[in-house]
N, C-alpha and C positions, 0 to 999 in steps of 0.2 A: 701179709695175711695172703694166702691163696685158698679159692674159695672152689670146693665141687658141686655149689649149688646152683640149681639152674637159674638163669638169669633171662628175664622176659623184657620186653620193651614193648611201651605203649604211649598215647600220647597224653600230654600233661592236663591236667583239670584245674579249676581253682582250689580245690581241697589239697591238691599237694604243695601248695606256695610255702606252707611251713617247713617243710621237710627239704624243699629245694634249696629255699632261703639258708639252714642250716648247712649244706654243702656250699651255697656259694661263699659264705662267711669263712668258711673254712680255706677254701681254694683261692681268694683273691685279698688283697690287700685294700682294694676300694671296691666292695661288694656292691652289688646293686640292691635295692632297698626292696622288700615286699612289695611296696605300692609299683615300682616298676614291674616286677613278674604280674602283678594284678592288670596292670596297663596293657602289658603282653598278651593277658589271657582274655580280656574284655574290651578291648579299643582297636588296638594293631591289627588290622585285616591280614595282614600278610605275615604274622608271627605265626610259627608251628614249633612245639618244644615236645620232644622225646625224652622218655625218662627210662632208666635201666632200673628194675626192680627183683629183688629175691623173692625167693620162694615164699618167704615169711611176709611178703607184701614192704618190704624196705626198702624205700627209694636210695640208691647207691650213685646214681649220676644222671647226669642229663645233658641234652644237646639243645640249644635254641636257632633257631633260622628264620629267615624272613622270605619267603616266596612270592617274588614277584614276576610275573608273567612267566618267560621261561628262564629266569635268573635265580639263584639262590645265595642268601649271604649268611653265613655260619656267624650267630652273633656272642654266644658262649659254649664252653663245652666244660663240664666240670665232674670229677669224680669224686666221692668221700673217701678222706685220706685213708683210711684203713683198707679200702678197697683197690688202692692205687696197685700197679703191677699185675691185674688181673685180665687185661685185654677188655676192660669194660669201657674205657674211650673209643677203642676200636670199634667195640659194638655198636656204640653209639653213633659213631660216624659211618659205620657200614648200613645203620638201619636209615640214617638220614639220607644217604645216597639212595637207598631203597625208594625210600618215600618220593624222594624229588624225582627220580628217572620215572615213577608213575605219574607224574604230573606234566611229565614231557620237559623238564628243565634240562637246560642244554649247557649251563654253566653255573658253577658253583665256587664261591670265592670266601676267603677269611682273612684275617689277620693273625699274625701269632707274634710273641716278642724273639726277637732275633737272637736271644741268648736259650729259648726253650727248645733245646734240642731233641728232646724226647717227642714233644708233639710234631715238630717238624718232621722227624723220621717217620712218625705215624703217617702224615700228610702226605709224605713222598711215596711212601708203600701204597697209599690209596690212589695215587696218579697224581696226586697234584704237583704243580711245577710252580717255580719260585719268580714271583714278580717285581714288583716295584718296593722301594722302602717308605715308609711312613717317618719319616723324621719325629722325635719327641712324641710318637703317639700314646704312649703311658703315661699319664698324670702322674702316678703313685713316683715313678722313677726317672721320668722322661726318656725312658727307652724307647728307641726304634721299634716299630712293627715291621716285620716281613710279609707283604701281602703275596698271597698263593693262590692259586686257581687250578680246577679241573674242568676240561671240556668235554662233554659227552657226544658221543656221535650217534 
C-alpha cells in the first residue's frame, strides 16, 4: 500500500502501548509483551521511543532506543505490515538520528538478522558499517545477528 498521507513522528507515551504492541506482534515471532513496553516507558531511564503516525493519528511504526551518555543502542524498529515499503522505517531511523545528534550522541549501534537484507540496506544507506557477528542471537531461529554501528563526528 502506497500512502500519500503526511506521516509525523513523535515520542511514545503510555497511552500508545496497545497500538505499538499490535505492530510488535505482527512484526516479530517472539514479540515483546505490553509489560515490557510499559517498563521501557516507566522504569528504564535510558529508553526513548519514537512513533510514526498518520494524519488520522494511527500509529504505523516505532523505533526504540537506549541512550546512555554519548552512545545509543537501537532496541527495536517495526512498521505495520500494510505500511511497509513506504519508507516509514527510514523515516523512523532518520528521526532517531536527529534526536540523538541533539543529545550529542557520537555512536549508534544495533543488531539485525544476517538474512534481513532490506534492513541492512537501509542501515548502510544511513551510514552504518558492519561490525561483528553475534552467533545464535535470535532465540526463535538461532539465527546470527550482524552488529552494525555508525559514528557521528
